C-alpha positions as YAML, in Angstrom:
chain: A
units: angstrom
residues:
- id: 1
  name: UNK
  ca: [-106.76, -48.67, -37.28]
- id: 2
  name: UNK
  ca: [-103.79, -51.09, -37.48]
- id: 3
  name: UNK
  ca: [-104.21, -53.43, -34.68]
- id: 4
  name: UNK
  ca: [-100.54, -55.14, -35.41]
- id: 5
  name: UNK
  ca: [-99.02, -52.10, -33.91]
- id: 6
  name: UNK
  ca: [-100.13, -53.69, -30.57]
- id: 7
  name: UNK
  ca: [-97.72, -56.19, -31.34]
- id: 8
  name: UNK
  ca: [-94.70, -53.69, -30.60]
- id: 9
  name: UNK
  ca: [-95.16, -53.60, -27.23]
- id: 10
  name: UNK
  ca: [-92.47, -55.59, -25.29]
- id: 11
  name: UNK
  ca: [-94.30, -57.96, -23.61]
- id: 12
  name: UNK
  ca: [-92.78, -61.08, -21.83]
- id: 13
  name: UNK
  ca: [-94.10, -64.98, -21.69]
- id: 14
  name: UNK
  ca: [-95.25, -66.27, -18.47]
- id: 15
  name: UNK
  ca: [-96.47, -69.29, -16.95]
- id: 16
  name: UNK
  ca: [-99.35, -68.26, -14.60]
- id: 17
  name: UNK
  ca: [-100.26, -71.30, -12.34]
- id: 18
  name: UNK
  ca: [-102.92, -71.88, -9.53]
- id: 19
  name: UNK
  ca: [-104.02, -74.72, -6.82]
- id: 20
  name: UNK
  ca: [-107.22, -75.51, -5.88]
- id: 21
  name: UNK
  ca: [-108.04, -78.37, -3.49]
- id: 22
  name: UNK
  ca: [-106.48, -81.18, -5.68]
- id: 23
  name: UNK
  ca: [-106.43, -79.52, -9.03]
- id: 24
  name: UNK
  ca: [-103.47, -77.78, -10.18]
- id: 25
  name: UNK
  ca: [-103.64, -75.40, -13.43]
- id: 26
  name: UNK
  ca: [-101.83, -73.29, -15.46]
- id: 27
  name: UNK
  ca: [-101.58, -71.02, -18.48]
- id: 28
  name: UNK
  ca: [-99.72, -68.91, -20.73]
- id: 29
  name: UNK
  ca: [-99.92, -65.13, -20.41]
- id: 30
  name: UNK
  ca: [-98.35, -62.15, -21.39]
- id: 31
  name: UNK
  ca: [-99.70, -59.49, -19.13]
- id: 32
  name: UNK
  ca: [-97.40, -59.15, -15.78]
- id: 33
  name: UNK
  ca: [-96.05, -55.86, -14.56]
- id: 34
  name: UNK
  ca: [-94.40, -55.05, -11.22]
- id: 35
  name: UNK
  ca: [-96.89, -52.02, -10.55]
- id: 36
  name: UNK
  ca: [-94.71, -50.81, -6.90]
- id: 37
  name: UNK
  ca: [-91.57, -51.99, -5.53]
- id: 38
  name: UNK
  ca: [-92.35, -50.53, -1.87]
- id: 39
  name: UNK
  ca: [-94.73, -52.22, -1.42]
- id: 40
  name: UNK
  ca: [-93.79, -54.88, -3.97]
- id: 41
  name: UNK
  ca: [-97.05, -55.20, -6.20]
- id: 42
  name: UNK
  ca: [-97.92, -57.22, -9.49]
- id: 43
  name: UNK
  ca: [-100.52, -57.10, -11.95]
- id: 44
  name: UNK
  ca: [-101.81, -59.61, -14.14]
- id: 45
  name: UNK
  ca: [-104.71, -59.76, -16.66]
- id: 46
  name: UNK
  ca: [-106.24, -63.31, -17.26]
- id: 47
  name: UNK
  ca: [-108.63, -64.29, -19.89]
- id: 48
  name: UNK
  ca: [-112.00, -65.07, -18.15]
- id: 49
  name: UNK
  ca: [-112.21, -68.21, -20.04]
- id: 50
  name: UNK
  ca: [-109.03, -69.54, -18.88]
- id: 51
  name: UNK
  ca: [-109.62, -72.06, -15.91]
- id: 52
  name: UNK
  ca: [-106.76, -70.69, -14.09]
- id: 53
  name: UNK
  ca: [-108.80, -67.58, -14.12]
- id: 54
  name: UNK
  ca: [-111.43, -69.12, -12.35]
- id: 55
  name: UNK
  ca: [-108.92, -71.00, -9.38]
- id: 56
  name: UNK
  ca: [-107.29, -67.80, -9.30]
- id: 57
  name: UNK
  ca: [-110.70, -65.65, -8.49]
- id: 58
  name: UNK
  ca: [-111.53, -67.92, -5.78]
- id: 59
  name: UNK
  ca: [-108.26, -68.61, -4.02]
- id: 60
  name: UNK
  ca: [-106.82, -65.02, -4.59]
- id: 61
  name: UNK
  ca: [-103.09, -66.67, -4.93]
- id: 62
  name: UNK
  ca: [-101.29, -67.47, -7.94]
- id: 63
  name: UNK
  ca: [-97.35, -68.25, -8.88]
- id: 64
  name: UNK
  ca: [-95.81, -66.51, -12.04]
- id: 65
  name: UNK
  ca: [-92.74, -68.58, -13.54]
- id: 66
  name: UNK
  ca: [-90.80, -66.20, -16.18]
- id: 67
  name: UNK
  ca: [-89.94, -68.00, -19.25]
- id: 68
  name: UNK
  ca: [-86.53, -67.67, -21.06]
- id: 69
  name: UNK
  ca: [-85.39, -68.04, -24.68]
- id: 70
  name: UNK
  ca: [-84.28, -71.63, -24.15]
- id: 71
  name: UNK
  ca: [-88.33, -72.46, -23.93]
- id: 72
  name: UNK
  ca: [-89.35, -74.93, -26.50]
- id: 73
  name: UNK
  ca: [-92.47, -74.74, -28.46]
- id: 74
  name: UNK
  ca: [-93.53, -77.84, -26.59]
- id: 75
  name: UNK
  ca: [-94.30, -75.85, -23.44]
- id: 76
  name: UNK
  ca: [-96.51, -73.20, -25.26]
- id: 77
  name: UNK
  ca: [-98.54, -76.04, -26.75]
- id: 78
  name: UNK
  ca: [-99.11, -77.95, -23.38]
- id: 79
  name: UNK
  ca: [-99.85, -74.26, -21.22]
- id: 80
  name: UNK
  ca: [-101.36, -72.41, -24.02]
- id: 81
  name: UNK
  ca: [-103.08, -74.55, -26.83]
- id: 82
  name: UNK
  ca: [-105.59, -76.60, -24.55]
- id: 83
  name: UNK
  ca: [-108.02, -76.27, -21.32]
- id: 84
  name: UNK
  ca: [-107.48, -77.00, -17.91]
- id: 85
  name: UNK
  ca: [-111.15, -77.72, -17.51]
- id: 86
  name: UNK
  ca: [-110.63, -80.92, -19.41]
- id: 87
  name: UNK
  ca: [-106.98, -82.03, -18.82]
- id: 88
  name: UNK
  ca: [-104.20, -81.86, -16.01]
- id: 89
  name: UNK
  ca: [-101.45, -79.56, -17.72]
- id: 90
  name: UNK
  ca: [-98.94, -80.72, -15.35]
- id: 91
  name: UNK
  ca: [-99.38, -84.24, -15.72]
- id: 92
  name: UNK
  ca: [-96.35, -85.91, -16.80]
- id: 93
  name: UNK
  ca: [-94.45, -82.57, -17.03]
- id: 94
  name: UNK
  ca: [-91.53, -82.95, -14.31]
- id: 95
  name: UNK
  ca: [-89.98, -79.91, -14.39]
- id: 96
  name: UNK
  ca: [-91.91, -78.25, -11.04]
- id: 97
  name: UNK
  ca: [-91.61, -77.28, -7.81]
- id: 98
  name: UNK
  ca: [-94.29, -76.73, -5.35]
- id: 99
  name: UNK
  ca: [-93.62, -73.05, -3.34]
- id: 100
  name: UNK
  ca: [-94.53, -71.88, 0.23]
- id: 101
  name: UNK
  ca: [-97.89, -71.01, -0.86]
- id: 102
  name: UNK
  ca: [-98.88, -74.49, -2.29]
- id: 103
  name: UNK
  ca: [-98.85, -73.64, -5.65]
- id: 104
  name: UNK
  ca: [-96.52, -75.09, -8.64]
- id: 105
  name: UNK
  ca: [-94.04, -73.23, -10.47]
- id: 106
  name: UNK
  ca: [-91.78, -74.30, -13.48]
- id: 107
  name: UNK
  ca: [-88.17, -74.37, -12.57]
- id: 108
  name: UNK
  ca: [-86.51, -75.32, -16.09]
- id: 109
  name: UNK
  ca: [-86.74, -72.95, -18.79]
- id: 110
  name: UNK
  ca: [-87.53, -70.08, -16.21]
- id: 111
  name: UNK
  ca: [-85.27, -67.59, -14.73]
- id: 112
  name: UNK
  ca: [-87.65, -66.82, -11.97]
- id: 113
  name: UNK
  ca: [-90.59, -67.43, -10.01]
- id: 114
  name: UNK
  ca: [-92.88, -65.24, -7.75]
- id: 115
  name: UNK
  ca: [-95.73, -66.24, -5.46]
- id: 116
  name: UNK
  ca: [-98.42, -63.60, -5.11]
- id: 117
  name: UNK
  ca: [-101.60, -63.44, -2.93]
- id: 118
  name: UNK
  ca: [-104.48, -61.00, -5.01]
- id: 119
  name: UNK
  ca: [-105.87, -58.04, -2.57]
- id: 120
  name: UNK
  ca: [-108.14, -56.35, -5.43]
- id: 121
  name: UNK
  ca: [-109.44, -56.86, -8.91]
- id: 122
  name: UNK
  ca: [-111.08, -55.18, -11.89]
- id: 123
  name: UNK
  ca: [-113.53, -56.43, -14.37]
- id: 124
  name: UNK
  ca: [-112.09, -55.61, -17.91]
- id: 125
  name: UNK
  ca: [-115.06, -56.95, -19.81]
- id: 126
  name: UNK
  ca: [-113.03, -60.26, -21.35]
- id: 127
  name: UNK
  ca: [-110.60, -59.98, -18.89]
- id: 128
  name: UNK
  ca: [-109.80, -59.40, -15.11]
- id: 129
  name: UNK
  ca: [-107.02, -57.88, -13.81]
- id: 130
  name: UNK
  ca: [-105.47, -58.80, -10.71]
- id: 131
  name: UNK
  ca: [-103.61, -56.71, -8.67]
- id: 132
  name: UNK
  ca: [-101.39, -58.58, -6.03]
- id: 133
  name: UNK
  ca: [-98.88, -58.62, -3.17]
- id: 134
  name: UNK
  ca: [-95.42, -60.15, -3.87]
- id: 135
  name: UNK
  ca: [-95.09, -62.96, -0.90]
- id: 136
  name: UNK
  ca: [-92.12, -64.69, -2.13]
- id: 137
  name: UNK
  ca: [-89.80, -64.84, -5.32]
- id: 138
  name: UNK
  ca: [-86.81, -67.02, -6.40]
- id: 139
  name: UNK
  ca: [-83.93, -66.43, -9.27]
- id: 140
  name: UNK
  ca: [-83.42, -69.44, -10.84]
- id: 141
  name: UNK
  ca: [-80.65, -68.55, -13.14]
- id: 142
  name: UNK
  ca: [-79.61, -65.68, -15.59]
- id: 143
  name: UNK
  ca: [-80.55, -66.68, -18.64]
- id: 144
  name: UNK
  ca: [-82.83, -64.47, -20.88]
- id: 145
  name: UNK
  ca: [-86.16, -63.45, -20.48]
- id: 146
  name: UNK
  ca: [-88.28, -64.54, -23.56]
- id: 147
  name: UNK
  ca: [-90.02, -61.81, -25.04]
- id: 148
  name: UNK
  ca: [-93.31, -62.21, -27.40]
- id: 149
  name: UNK
  ca: [-91.43, -60.93, -30.40]
- id: 150
  name: UNK
  ca: [-88.65, -63.76, -29.59]
- id: 151
  name: UNK
  ca: [-91.12, -66.23, -29.66]
- id: 152
  name: UNK
  ca: [-92.86, -65.29, -32.57]
- id: 153
  name: UNK
  ca: [-89.60, -64.95, -34.40]
- id: 154
  name: UNK
  ca: [-87.33, -67.90, -33.18]
- id: 155
  name: UNK
  ca: [-89.73, -70.11, -31.16]
- id: 156
  name: UNK
  ca: [-93.25, -70.65, -32.97]
- id: 157
  name: UNK
  ca: [-92.93, -72.62, -35.95]
- id: 158
  name: UNK
  ca: [-93.50, -70.84, -39.00]
- id: 159
  name: UNK
  ca: [-96.88, -71.68, -40.92]
- id: 160
  name: UNK
  ca: [-96.66, -74.07, -43.57]
- id: 161
  name: UNK
  ca: [-97.68, -73.19, -47.03]
- id: 162
  name: UNK
  ca: [-101.28, -74.19, -47.60]
- id: 163
  name: UNK
  ca: [-103.75, -74.40, -49.81]
- id: 164
  name: UNK
  ca: [-106.54, -73.73, -47.63]
- id: 165
  name: UNK
  ca: [-108.81, -70.33, -47.74]
- id: 166
  name: UNK
  ca: [-109.72, -68.34, -44.64]
- id: 167
  name: UNK
  ca: [-108.10, -66.64, -41.55]
- id: 168
  name: UNK
  ca: [-105.26, -67.69, -39.61]
- id: 169
  name: UNK
  ca: [-104.86, -66.73, -35.97]
- id: 170
  name: UNK
  ca: [-101.51, -64.97, -35.83]
- id: 171
  name: UNK
  ca: [-101.04, -66.10, -32.21]
- id: 172
  name: UNK
  ca: [-101.34, -70.02, -32.65]
- id: 173
  name: UNK
  ca: [-101.71, -70.49, -36.17]
- id: 174
  name: UNK
  ca: [-105.31, -71.93, -35.72]
- id: 175
  name: UNK
  ca: [-107.05, -71.72, -39.22]
- id: 176
  name: UNK
  ca: [-110.90, -70.63, -39.60]
- id: 177
  name: UNK
  ca: [-112.01, -71.73, -43.18]
- id: 178
  name: UNK
  ca: [-114.42, -69.35, -44.49]
- id: 179
  name: UNK
  ca: [-114.69, -66.07, -47.00]
- id: 180
  name: UNK
  ca: [-115.73, -63.91, -43.82]
- id: 181
  name: UNK
  ca: [-114.26, -64.19, -40.21]
- id: 182
  name: UNK
  ca: [-117.26, -62.96, -37.90]
- id: 183
  name: UNK
  ca: [-116.50, -59.72, -35.78]
- id: 184
  name: UNK
  ca: [-116.93, -61.46, -32.73]
- id: 185
  name: UNK
  ca: [-114.95, -64.55, -33.54]
- id: 186
  name: UNK
  ca: [-113.22, -66.08, -30.57]
- id: 187
  name: UNK
  ca: [-109.78, -68.51, -31.23]
- id: 188
  name: UNK
  ca: [-110.84, -71.80, -30.04]
- id: 189
  name: UNK
  ca: [-107.15, -72.83, -29.04]
- id: 190
  name: UNK
  ca: [-105.47, -69.67, -27.75]
- id: 191
  name: UNK
  ca: [-108.74, -67.56, -26.93]
- id: 192
  name: UNK
  ca: [-107.75, -64.50, -28.76]
- id: 193
  name: UNK
  ca: [-110.26, -62.46, -31.00]
- id: 194
  name: UNK
  ca: [-110.45, -61.44, -34.74]
- id: 195
  name: UNK
  ca: [-108.35, -58.74, -34.43]
- id: 196
  name: UNK
  ca: [-105.31, -61.41, -34.32]
- id: 197
  name: UNK
  ca: [-106.29, -63.23, -37.64]
- id: 198
  name: UNK
  ca: [-104.81, -62.73, -40.75]
- id: 199
  name: UNK
  ca: [-106.50, -63.33, -44.37]
- id: 200
  name: UNK
  ca: [-104.93, -66.13, -45.92]
- id: 201
  name: UNK
  ca: [-105.45, -68.02, -49.48]
...
């Protein structure tokens, strides 16, 4: 089976944010789907290793900021390549507003923000699927929504030619040095599994 077929599915890219007590958290996700329009409901899927997952699991609320094709790679590095357990990803990031639910959303490089309350969740093993009611939404502009394919082709830096041998993560570029990549290996940067690595060198 060629797992690269999964990259042909049309994903968008989003910043998912949550708030608990005095802590704000956010991460990059690609699984956001409107599942019904009446009532207006959404589904997100989130890796359990993300700190944002723990906050949503506890508070049952989140915001989704819809990224546009204008988004710089630095935003992906900030919200996608580091853990919120050790660093406040919003610190020093000025392009935010707090919605009525008390959760931050990003107001630059985004075209919409959506506030949701979780009404049900499903354990998917490595991920949790959160089903949520849309409580509020705002359109910020008419810029085009960024897709995963656009990100790969136009935003993510191309990997530098390297003499290293091993396996490179196709998501973030992390290199695992070794002849064989363990089947259960998880990328320490973006948390994707061994199926998202390619042999190099």
